[in-house]
Each structure stands twice: as structure tokens, then as C-alpha cells.
VOSEFI-45260 format. One record per residue (C-alpha): residue number from 1; residue in one letter; y, z, x. Coordinates in steps of 0.02 Angstrom, whole numbers. Layout:
N
ATOM, pos, code, v, w, u
ATOM, NUM, A, Y, Z, X
...
END
This chain:
364
ATOM, pos, code, v, w, u
ATOM, 1, X, -294, -6166, 7124
ATOM, 2, X, -232, -6067, 7273
ATOM, 3, X, -167, -6222, 7362
ATOM, 4, X, -84, -6281, 7202
ATOM, 5, X, 10, -6117, 7183
ATOM, 6, X, 63, -6123, 7366
ATOM, 7, X, 124, -6301, 7340
ATOM, 8, X, 229, -6247, 7192
ATOM, 9, X, 306, -6105, 7292
ATOM, 10, X, 350, -6226, 7433
ATOM, 11, X, 421, -6350, 7308
ATOM, 12, X, 533, -6215, 7232
ATOM, 13, X, 591, -6154, 7402
ATOM, 14, X, 636, -6330, 7455
ATOM, 15, X, 741, -6356, 7297
ATOM, 16, X, 912, -6280, 7335
ATOM, 17, X, 967, -6287, 7153
ATOM, 18, X, 813, -6191, 7096
ATOM, 19, X, 845, -6057, 7228
ATOM, 20, X, 1025, -6040, 7172
ATOM, 21, X, 971, -6021, 6990
ATOM, 22, X, 833, -5896, 7033
ATOM, 23, X, 927, -5786, 7155
ATOM, 24, X, 1109, -5836, 7167
ATOM, 25, X, 1159, -5832, 6984
ATOM, 26, X, 1085, -5659, 6946
ATOM, 27, X, 1166, -5582, 7100
ATOM, 28, X, 1336, -5656, 7061
ATOM, 29, X, 1324, -5602, 6879
ATOM, 30, X, 1278, -5424, 6926
ATOM, 31, X, 1424, -5414, 7048
ATOM, 32, X, 1547, -5487, 6924
ATOM, 33, X, 1492, -5376, 6781
ATOM, 34, X, 1482, -5223, 6891
ATOM, 35, X, 1657, -5239, 6963
ATOM, 36, X, 1750, -5327, 6822
ATOM, 37, X, 1689, -5231, 6670
ATOM, 38, X, 1797, -5077, 6669
ATOM, 39, X, 1926, -5011, 6547
ATOM, 40, X, 1997, -4884, 6667
ATOM, 41, X, 2180, -4893, 6713
ATOM, 42, X, 2222, -4930, 6894
ATOM, 43, X, 2382, -4992, 6976
ATOM, 44, X, 2470, -5031, 6812
ATOM, 45, X, 2653, -5070, 6840
ATOM, 46, X, 2775, -4958, 6747
ATOM, 47, X, 2959, -4915, 6762
ATOM, 48, X, 3053, -4754, 6728
ATOM, 49, X, 3227, -4748, 6652
ATOM, 50, X, 3290, -4575, 6697
ATOM, 51, X, 3449, -4527, 6603
ATOM, 52, X, 3440, -4348, 6666
ATOM, 53, X, 3407, -4362, 6853
ATOM, 54, X, 3370, -4175, 6870
ATOM, 55, X, 3228, -4086, 6957
ATOM, 56, X, 3113, -4088, 6804
ATOM, 57, X, 3135, -4273, 6764
ATOM, 58, X, 3111, -4321, 6945
ATOM, 59, X, 2955, -4212, 6954
ATOM, 60, X, 2884, -4303, 6802
ATOM, 61, X, 2921, -4472, 6884
ATOM, 62, X, 2836, -4419, 7046
ATOM, 63, X, 2683, -4356, 6951
ATOM, 64, X, 2665, -4522, 6862
ATOM, 65, X, 2674, -4627, 7021
ATOM, 66, X, 2566, -4506, 7120
ATOM, 67, X, 2427, -4506, 6991
ATOM, 68, X, 2345, -4664, 7060
ATOM, 69, X, 2353, -4747, 6889
ATOM, 70, X, 2527, -4820, 6901
ATOM, 71, X, 2630, -4923, 7022
ATOM, 72, X, 2818, -4937, 7022
ATOM, 73, X, 2867, -5094, 6929
ATOM, 74, X, 3030, -5187, 6909
ATOM, 75, X, 3183, -5075, 6912
ATOM, 76, X, 3263, -5061, 6741
ATOM, 77, X, 3437, -4990, 6720
ATOM, 78, X, 3445, -4980, 6530
ATOM, 79, X, 3336, -4989, 6376
ATOM, 80, X, 3411, -5160, 6335
ATOM, 81, X, 3315, -5233, 6483
ATOM, 82, X, 3144, -5170, 6428
ATOM, 83, X, 3094, -5318, 6321
ATOM, 84, X, 3150, -5443, 6453
ATOM, 85, X, 3045, -5351, 6582
ATOM, 86, X, 2893, -5360, 6467
ATOM, 87, X, 2920, -5546, 6437
ATOM, 88, X, 2926, -5578, 6624
ATOM, 89, X, 2765, -5479, 6644
ATOM, 90, X, 2843, -5362, 6772
ATOM, 91, X, 2797, -5202, 6680
ATOM, 92, X, 2661, -5140, 6564
ATOM, 93, X, 2754, -4985, 6508
ATOM, 94, X, 2925, -4904, 6523
ATOM, 95, X, 2953, -4715, 6522
ATOM, 96, X, 3124, -4665, 6455
ATOM, 97, X, 3178, -4487, 6498
ATOM, 98, X, 3323, -4419, 6394
ATOM, 99, X, 3478, -4328, 6454
ATOM, 100, X, 3478, -4144, 6502
ATOM, 101, X, 3290, -4146, 6521
ATOM, 102, X, 3273, -3988, 6626
ATOM, 103, X, 3405, -3889, 6529
ATOM, 104, X, 3325, -3926, 6361
ATOM, 105, X, 3154, -3884, 6431
ATOM, 106, X, 3211, -3716, 6500
ATOM, 107, X, 3303, -3670, 6340
ATOM, 108, X, 3147, -3696, 6235
ATOM, 109, X, 3201, -3860, 6156
ATOM, 110, X, 3091, -4013, 6157
ATOM, 111, X, 3166, -4135, 6283
ATOM, 112, X, 3164, -4319, 6238
ATOM, 113, X, 3039, -4429, 6329
ATOM, 114, X, 2982, -4596, 6261
ATOM, 115, X, 2837, -4707, 6314
ATOM, 116, X, 2869, -4889, 6271
ATOM, 117, X, 2718, -5001, 6302
ATOM, 118, X, 2685, -5188, 6296
ATOM, 119, X, 2556, -5192, 6156
ATOM, 120, X, 2518, -5378, 6167
ATOM, 121, X, 2361, -5307, 6248
ATOM, 122, X, 2330, -5160, 6129
ATOM, 123, X, 2185, -5081, 6225
ATOM, 124, X, 2282, -5073, 6387
ATOM, 125, X, 2439, -5010, 6299
ATOM, 126, X, 2343, -4871, 6213
ATOM, 127, X, 2264, -4818, 6378
ATOM, 128, X, 2431, -4821, 6469
ATOM, 129, X, 2511, -4709, 6339
ATOM, 130, X, 2363, -4590, 6339
ATOM, 131, X, 2359, -4575, 6529
ATOM, 132, X, 2547, -4550, 6542
ATOM, 133, X, 2549, -4423, 6400
ATOM, 134, X, 2410, -4325, 6484
ATOM, 135, X, 2503, -4320, 6651
ATOM, 136, X, 2667, -4265, 6571
ATOM, 137, X, 2583, -4133, 6462
ATOM, 138, X, 2485, -4065, 6611
ATOM, 139, X, 2647, -4050, 6711
ATOM, 140, X, 2736, -3951, 6574
ATOM, 141, X, 2587, -3836, 6551
ATOM, 142, X, 2572, -3806, 6737
ATOM, 143, X, 2756, -3767, 6766
ATOM, 144, X, 2818, -3686, 6607
ATOM, 145, X, 2673, -3624, 6500
ATOM, 146, X, 2672, -3446, 6574
ATOM, 147, X, 2851, -3429, 6511
ATOM, 148, X, 2802, -3483, 6334
ATOM, 149, X, 2909, -3638, 6341
ATOM, 150, X, 2851, -3777, 6222
ATOM, 151, X, 2744, -3912, 6298
ATOM, 152, X, 2824, -4084, 6316
ATOM, 153, X, 2762, -4203, 6181
ATOM, 154, X, 2807, -4384, 6227
ATOM, 155, X, 2845, -4506, 6086
ATOM, 156, X, 2763, -4676, 6101
ATOM, 157, X, 2819, -4847, 6041
ATOM, 158, X, 2717, -5005, 6045
ATOM, 159, X, 2816, -5165, 6064
ATOM, 160, X, 2754, -5330, 5988
ATOM, 161, X, 2602, -5249, 5906
ATOM, 162, X, 2650, -5081, 5829
ATOM, 163, X, 2486, -5068, 5732
ATOM, 164, X, 2383, -5101, 5889
ATOM, 165, X, 2286, -5240, 5803
ATOM, 166, X, 2145, -5300, 5915
ATOM, 167, X, 2160, -5476, 5848
ATOM, 168, X, 2322, -5496, 5948
ATOM, 169, X, 2218, -5482, 6106
ATOM, 170, X, 2061, -5575, 6055
ATOM, 171, X, 2135, -5728, 5971
ATOM, 172, X, 2231, -5793, 6125
ATOM, 173, X, 2074, -5764, 6231
ATOM, 174, X, 1961, -5851, 6105
ATOM, 175, X, 2080, -6000, 6096
ATOM, 176, X, 2075, -6013, 6285
ATOM, 177, X, 1886, -5999, 6298
ATOM, 178, X, 1854, -6128, 6162
ATOM, 179, X, 1976, -6254, 6233
ATOM, 180, X, 1910, -6230, 6410
ATOM, 181, X, 1725, -6235, 6372
ATOM, 182, X, 1725, -6369, 6236
ATOM, 183, X, 1846, -6485, 6326
ATOM, 184, X, 1766, -6466, 6496
ATOM, 185, X, 1587, -6482, 6434
ATOM, 186, X, 1628, -6637, 6331
ATOM, 187, X, 1694, -6728, 6483
ATOM, 188, X, 1574, -6653, 6611
ATOM, 189, X, 1433, -6761, 6544
ATOM, 190, X, 1539, -6919, 6530
ATOM, 191, X, 1512, -6996, 6702
ATOM, 192, X, 1347, -6905, 6725
ATOM, 193, X, 1283, -6992, 6569
ATOM, 194, X, 1332, -7161, 6642
ATOM, 195, X, 1230, -7122, 6797
ATOM, 196, X, 1081, -7059, 6699
ATOM, 197, X, 1078, -7208, 6582
ATOM, 198, X, 1098, -7331, 6725
ATOM, 199, X, 1260, -7404, 6659
ATOM, 200, X, 1361, -7345, 6808
ATOM, 201, X, 1330, -7511, 6895
ATOM, 202, X, 1430, -7598, 6759
ATOM, 203, X, 1579, -7488, 6795
ATOM, 204, X, 1558, -7508, 6983
ATOM, 205, X, 1567, -7698, 6976
ATOM, 206, X, 1708, -7701, 6847
ATOM, 207, X, 1888, -7735, 6902
ATOM, 208, X, 1937, -7561, 6844
ATOM, 209, X, 2004, -7443, 6977
ATOM, 210, X, 1934, -7266, 6993
ATOM, 211, X, 2094, -7193, 6917
ATOM, 212, X, 2075, -7309, 6767
ATOM, 213, X, 1894, -7259, 6742
ATOM, 214, X, 1934, -7073, 6753
ATOM, 215, X, 2083, -7092, 6635
ATOM, 216, X, 1976, -7193, 6515
ATOM, 217, X, 1848, -7054, 6510
ATOM, 218, X, 1980, -6919, 6482
ATOM, 219, X, 2103, -6995, 6358
ATOM, 220, X, 1987, -7010, 6206
ATOM, 221, X, 1949, -6825, 6219
ATOM, 222, X, 2133, -6777, 6234
ATOM, 223, X, 2168, -6820, 6052
ATOM, 224, X, 2006, -6741, 5990
ATOM, 225, X, 2036, -6581, 6088
ATOM, 226, X, 2218, -6573, 6032
ATOM, 227, X, 2161, -6584, 5850
ATOM, 228, X, 2038, -6446, 5888
ATOM, 229, X, 2176, -6339, 5966
ATOM, 230, X, 2290, -6367, 5816
ATOM, 231, X, 2152, -6314, 5697
ATOM, 232, X, 2120, -6155, 5799
ATOM, 233, X, 2305, -6111, 5798
ATOM, 234, X, 2315, -6138, 5609
ATOM, 235, X, 2165, -6025, 5582
ATOM, 236, X, 2241, -5893, 5696
ATOM, 237, X, 2403, -5894, 5598
ATOM, 238, X, 2341, -5907, 5418
ATOM, 239, X, 2174, -5817, 5429
ATOM, 240, X, 2197, -5685, 5564
ATOM, 241, X, 2384, -5661, 5543
ATOM, 242, X, 2430, -5685, 5726
ATOM, 243, X, 2615, -5728, 5728
ATOM, 244, X, 2700, -5869, 5821
ATOM, 245, X, 2865, -5791, 5872
ATOM, 246, X, 2906, -5924, 6001
ATOM, 247, X, 2941, -6110, 5994
ATOM, 248, X, 2798, -6203, 5908
ATOM, 249, X, 2829, -6364, 6004
ATOM, 250, X, 2822, -6269, 6168
ATOM, 251, X, 2658, -6189, 6114
ATOM, 252, X, 2583, -6359, 6070
ATOM, 253, X, 2647, -6434, 6233
ATOM, 254, X, 2569, -6294, 6336
ATOM, 255, X, 2406, -6315, 6238
ATOM, 256, X, 2407, -6501, 6277
ATOM, 257, X, 2434, -6463, 6462
ATOM, 258, X, 2287, -6342, 6464
ATOM, 259, X, 2178, -6470, 6374
ATOM, 260, X, 2219, -6599, 6508
ATOM, 261, X, 2174, -6471, 6641
ATOM, 262, X, 2008, -6429, 6558
ATOM, 263, X, 1965, -6612, 6535
ATOM, 264, X, 2008, -6655, 6716
ATOM, 265, X, 1901, -6509, 6773
ATOM, 266, X, 1758, -6575, 6667
ATOM, 267, X, 1776, -6748, 6743
ATOM, 268, X, 1772, -6673, 6918
ATOM, 269, X, 1611, -6581, 6876
ATOM, 270, X, 1543, -6744, 6807
ATOM, 271, X, 1580, -6839, 6968
ATOM, 272, X, 1483, -6714, 7074
ATOM, 273, X, 1333, -6706, 6956
ATOM, 274, X, 1187, -6826, 6959
ATOM, 275, X, 1133, -6799, 6778
ATOM, 276, X, 1191, -6721, 6616
ATOM, 277, X, 1084, -6565, 6635
ATOM, 278, X, 1164, -6523, 6802
ATOM, 279, X, 1336, -6557, 6733
ATOM, 280, X, 1309, -6441, 6585
ATOM, 281, X, 1236, -6305, 6698
ATOM, 282, X, 1386, -6314, 6814
ATOM, 283, X, 1505, -6310, 6666
ATOM, 284, X, 1424, -6157, 6589
ATOM, 285, X, 1404, -6060, 6751
ATOM, 286, X, 1569, -6110, 6833
ATOM, 287, X, 1675, -6091, 6676
ATOM, 288, X, 1602, -5968, 6551
ATOM, 289, X, 1581, -5811, 6657
ATOM, 290, X, 1744, -5830, 6756
ATOM, 291, X, 1839, -5870, 6595
ATOM, 292, X, 1777, -5712, 6510
ATOM, 293, X, 1777, -5592, 6657
ATOM, 294, X, 1915, -5649, 6775
ATOM, 295, X, 2050, -5713, 6657
ATOM, 296, X, 2113, -5546, 6593
ATOM, 297, X, 2049, -5589, 6420
ATOM, 298, X, 1946, -5429, 6400
ATOM, 299, X, 1964, -5330, 6561
ATOM, 300, X, 2131, -5297, 6650
ATOM, 301, X, 2142, -5394, 6812
ATOM, 302, X, 2236, -5256, 6904
ATOM, 303, X, 2083, -5142, 6882
ATOM, 304, X, 1971, -5259, 6981
ATOM, 305, X, 1938, -5257, 7169
ATOM, 306, X, 2062, -5355, 7274
ATOM, 307, X, 1940, -5496, 7308
ATOM, 308, X, 1912, -5526, 7122
ATOM, 309, X, 2099, -5520, 7092
ATOM, 310, X, 2121, -5656, 7223
ATOM, 311, X, 1982, -5760, 7145
ATOM, 312, X, 2062, -5741, 6974
ATOM, 313, X, 2217, -5830, 7039
ATOM, 314, X, 2113, -5990, 7041
ATOM, 315, X, 2057, -5966, 6861
ATOM, 316, X, 2159, -6081, 6745
ATOM, 317, X, 2121, -5972, 6590
ATOM, 318, X, 2212, -5825, 6671
ATOM, 319, X, 2376, -5921, 6670
ATOM, 320, X, 2353, -5999, 6498
ATOM, 321, X, 2315, -5831, 6416
ATOM, 322, X, 2478, -5765, 6488
ATOM, 323, X, 2570, -5917, 6420
ATOM, 324, X, 2496, -5911, 6246
ATOM, 325, X, 2525, -5723, 6228
ATOM, 326, X, 2703, -5742, 6289
ATOM, 327, X, 2743, -5879, 6163
ATOM, 328, X, 2646, -5819, 6012
ATOM, 329, X, 2667, -5631, 6023
ATOM, 330, X, 2821, -5600, 6131
ATOM, 331, X, 2921, -5753, 6078
ATOM, 332, X, 2957, -5802, 6258
ATOM, 333, X, 3034, -5968, 6308
ATOM, 334, X, 2999, -6082, 6454
ATOM, 335, X, 3115, -5978, 6565
ATOM, 336, X, 2986, -5838, 6563
ATOM, 337, X, 2828, -5943, 6585
ATOM, 338, X, 2886, -6082, 6702
ATOM, 339, X, 2784, -6014, 6847
ATOM, 340, X, 2621, -6012, 6747
ATOM, 341, X, 2661, -6186, 6680
ATOM, 342, X, 2691, -6254, 6854
ATOM, 343, X, 2526, -6181, 6914
ATOM, 344, X, 2433, -6269, 6773
ATOM, 345, X, 2520, -6434, 6814
ATOM, 346, X, 2472, -6420, 6998
ATOM, 347, X, 2291, -6377, 6954
ATOM, 348, X, 2281, -6526, 6836
ATOM, 349, X, 2343, -6644, 6972
ATOM, 350, X, 2222, -6571, 7098
ATOM, 351, X, 2070, -6596, 6986
ATOM, 352, X, 2122, -6773, 6938
ATOM, 353, X, 2149, -6823, 7120
ATOM, 354, X, 1986, -6740, 7172
ATOM, 355, X, 1893, -6834, 7035
ATOM, 356, X, 1967, -7000, 7088
ATOM, 357, X, 1931, -6966, 7271
ATOM, 358, X, 1752, -6917, 7234
ATOM, 359, X, 1732, -7072, 7129
ATOM, 360, X, 1800, -7179, 7270
ATOM, 361, X, 1668, -7108, 7386
ATOM, 362, X, 1535, -7164, 7265
ATOM, 363, X, 1610, -7338, 7258
ATOM, 364, X, 1588, -7364, 7444
END
């Protein structure tokens, strides 16, 4: 019995995959959850439109940027540029300070100060407004309360989602997760199944080139996944009431691009897996946790440590969530999301070429 147990220990220690599952996955999950799961505000980009430019308005601006919660975003010269700035993703909130701010404050009148937030992510918008209101109120109490001057009460406005409906945040994330996981997992077992069933030899001796084999594995799932994406979008619109303010054809085109990316990623996983079980394990571990934690779906990316922010740049869902929110909720066109679209195109090409190259290695 003792020797048998020792043998099992040695067998487990020799199996790299078992060691990764036993020790690697829990450690990575703890680190991801520990650093990524936070709803605190940190380094959120905001802009200030100061129509007064007096000592009080400038003091408010300095307090906001010195708080540690906000960074200076894109410069905005007028309120007409606010929505464009939100569509480009340059700012999360804009603070508009009215004219004669200091004079009205000293005379006992309530000076005008407005907090305009991008509520396509309602949780973040609500936190931004709360943090900024607290800083402004604390400043007015600290400076003027002994003189019985009224405390500044900022007025807030939520663009794109005035009712702060959570479904505006969750539906784009759910669409992304479903398309990524379902599409990738469907194709991740495609080539692995051929190896496991022993039919790979038929493909190897066929006149088909590696690119043809990979394309043949992907294309049938493109139509099925696109139907799936269309059904999800219809449910989002008719059941959950999530609007589609942008171009519908652009939305469908971007969805098709993301489907191709997810399928090509699944094929790549399939080429490096020896069996279906390994392919499914890689799909779940490599896609599910990063998609949920590092895509900005639930937790703001700017709140994470720098290393996780850098890793999130390689997460396709991060870019697609930005695209789908911009089209559906903000009504943005391709001129505002061309960078994210280009990133998805490059990622798709990389995974397709990597799959073909890996398949060529196996042909030799």
C-alpha cells in the first residue's frame, strides 16, 4: 500500500498538466480575483470645463485631480464636445463649472456645477459622480462653512443611460462571453476530435492544404455562430430593452468579425491539444476567467494593477465589449471604433496563421 501511494505521488509529479491543474490554476485564480475584483475608482479619466476660471473653480479642479481617483482626460473646450469625447472613450466624466463661480459662492448663491457621466457603464458612472460630489462638497465645507455659506450641491446627468439600468452593462458583456466561449469551445474540439478518433491520418494524406483544412473546420461554425449572435441581439432588444442606436449592419459586421476571431482561437487551441478533454480544459481556463475578469465587463480595467492592464490588452473580449457598447448604446460609427476593429482583425489573422503553422508542423 505504501509503495502504491508513493508511486501515485511520483506519477502525479511527473505529469506537468496535473501539476498545473493542482497548483497553477488555483494560484492564478486567487491572484486574478484578488487584484481584479474591485469596484473602487482609480485613475478614471475626466475633464473639466471651467467657464469661471477664478480661484474657487481652479481650487475645485485641483482637488479633483489631486484626489488620486481621477486623471486629466482629453481637453474639452465646450459642452458640445462632451458626447464626442465619450464616444471616443477619452473621458468617463466631464465636470462643467458655471460662470462667476467664486462670486456666487461668496454672495450666498448656489454656483452652478454639473457632473456629466458616461453611463454606458452605470456602476462606474454612479461611483464617479459620488466620488466627485464628495470631493466638491468637502471643499466647500472646509473653505466656506464657518461663514455660513451654502454648501455646493453638484447636479448630475447620466448620458446614454439616464435611469442607470444595469442591463445596459451586462447585456454587451453577456453577448461577448457567449460568443467567445461557445464559438471557441465548438471549434477547439474539432481537430482534437480527429486525432482522438484516429481519423487525422485521412486528412494528412489528403490533397488538402493546412489552410483548407483549418478553413473547412471553421466555416461551418461561422454560420451557426452568426445565427446564435443574431438571436442574442434580438433577445437583448425585445426582451431586455437594450437599444441599438448605431448602424445595425455595422453591429452585425463587428459581431461576425468577433465570431471569426473566437473560432480561429478555438482552432488554434485544437491544434495544440492532443484530445478533446485537453482542448475543453484549455478553452475554459484560457477564455472564461480572462473574459470575465480582464475584459472590463464587470470590473473597470483602470482600477487593476499595471501588469493586469497590460495583459488585458491581449484579451479580444475587451475590444469587442467597447465596440458593442459604442454601437448599441452610444450610437457610434466606424470612425470611433476603427482602432478596436483593426485590433480584432490583426488578432484573427494571427490566430489563423498560428493554427496553419502549427498544423504544418504536424504534417512534417
